[in-house]
N, C-alpha and C positions, 0 to 999 in steps of 0.2 A: 886267232881263235883259241888255240890250245892254251895260250897264256891267260886268256880271260876265263876259260873253264877252270884252270888251275887255281886262279885267285879266288874264284867263287867257292870251289869245293874245299879249299883250305881255310876258309874264313872262320871256322870254328876249330877249337873250342872258344867259348866266350871268355873274355877277360874282364875283370872288375872295372877297368877304365872305360868300358863301353857305355857306362852311364845309363843303363836301361831303366833304373828306378825301382820302386818297390813292387810293382805289379806289371806283368807282361801277359799278352795273349799268345799262346802257343798253338800253331795251326799245322797239323801233320798233313802233307799234301803228296799224294801219289802221282807218279808220272802221268802227264796229261794224255799221252798216247795210249797208256794201258788202263786208265781209270774208267770205271762205269761201262765196261764192255757189254754188259747185259742190255744196255740201252741200244745196242746195235740192231736190235730187231725193229726199231722204229726210227732210228737216226742214222744218217750217213756218218762215216768216221769223222769227217770234217765238222759236221754239226755237233757230234758228241764231244769232240775235243773243245770246240768253242763253248759249249755249255759248261763243261767241267772247269774250264779256265775262268769263265765269267762268274760262276758260283764262288770259286776261291777268291776272286777279286772282290766280290760282294762281302765276304767274311772279313777280309783285310780292311776294307773301308769301314765296316761296322765296328771295328775294334777301336777306332779313334775315341778319345785322345790317347789311349794306351799304346805303348810300343808293341810291335808284333815280331815274333820269331817264327820262322817257317822251318820245320824239320822235314827233310826229304832225302831221297837217294837218287835223284834224277837231275841231270845237268840242266835240262830245259827249265825245270821248276826252280832250280837254284838261281839261274840267271833272271827268271821272271820275278822271283821274290826280291832279289837284290835291286832290280829296277824299281820296285815299289817302295824301296827303303826299308824293307824288313831285314832283320838279322837272319842269316842263313845258318842252319845247323845241318851239317852233312853227316847222316847216320845210315850208311848202306847196310842192307841185308839183315835188319833187325826185326822187321815186321812192325805192325802198328803199335802194339803194347811196348815192345822194346824201344822203339824210336821215341815214343812219348816219355818213357822212363828216363832215357838218356838226355832228352831235351830238358826235362824238369831238373835233373841233377846238374846239368851245366848252368842253367839259370840260377839255381841255388848257389853254386860256386861263384857266380858273378854278383851275388848280393841281393838277388830278387827274393822277395818274401812270399808273394802270392802269384799263382799262375792260373790263368783261365785257359783250359784246353778246349778248343772249338774245332769241330770238323769243318772241312773245306767245301762241303756239299749243301750249304744252306743258302739257297738263292734269294730268300726273303730276309736275310739276317739284318738286324739293326740293333743298336743299343748294347752291343757286346762290351764296349769299353766303359759303360756306365751302369753296370750291375750294382745294386745297393750293397755296400760292405756288410760282411757277416763273418763273425769269428768262428767259422767252421767250414763245412763243405756245402757248396751250392750245386745242385743237380738240376739240369734242364733236360728232361727226357724228350724223345721224339713223340710225335703225335699218337703213336701206338703204345706209349709207355713201355717200350722194349729197349731201345738203344739210348745211349747218352750222347746227346748232341753237344752239350756244353757242360763242363765240369770245372768248378773253381775250388782250389785247394791251397792250404798253406804248404809251402815247399818243405818245411821242417819235418812234416810227417812222412813216414815210410809207406806212402799210399801204393797199393798194388793195383795196377790198372788191369781191367778185364774187358777190353773192347771186343765187340762181337755180339751175337744174339744173347739177349737177356742182360746186357751190361748195366742197364739202369738198376735192376735189382741187385746185381753183383756189387756195383759201386756203392749203393746205399748200405749194403751189408758190410762192406769194407770200412766205410766211415764209422759204423757202429762198432766194429771190431777195434778200431783205433780210439774209440771213446770221444769222437768228434761230433758235435751237434750237426744236424743236417737240415738244410732248407731246400725243399723241392719247389721249383718255380716252373710253372707251365706257361711259357711265353710263345704264343702262336708264331711270331716272326722267327723264333729260334727253334721251334719244334718241327718246322717243315724242312725235311731233307729229301733228297732225290736218290733213290736206289733202284727203282723199278720203272718199266715203261709207263705204268699207270700214274706214277708220280709226275712224269713229264707231261702227260695229258692233263692232269689236274693243274699243274703249274701254268699251262697255257690257257686253260679254260677259266680258271677262277681269278678274280682280281686280288691283288695283294691287300692283306688286312693289317 
């Protein structure tokens, strides 16, 4: 078991021979056991972990036909990602923005030109790997126009990530600062994320659109 863990956590940095192509979907995934703890008011730990894992799997599946890289600092997540055929980026202790920045930098060093950053809590995700090309920044906000669920950028720009409350506005302003054109796409399947107990209730009550 120790050898398997070591092989996973040392899988990065990415090297050019990995053949990832021009565009990659980068998914930051928090440890399944620690993620979405506020949902514990309505879900048992087992059901919460199962939901977190299934949402992340949905995002990975929605990324086809593009390759996927998962950035994480959790052994269980790293092994899960490797089993799904994703490239594992081991970035411990950096927080979300730091981990995404490191992931993008490593992908750029591997020859990737475009990165789609997608959160792992999108249970209705589809079409991530087939966003229409655009020579600038694509922003897909959450359904409240507050967070950034999906962000497509050219890796050559020094984009400063600002995930957290108000990130949609912050990322739009960052694209403007860099002089990059912006396309905002409000895609229901990608706008729906799960952060609060009410989101879980809505997920179970409403049919997928």
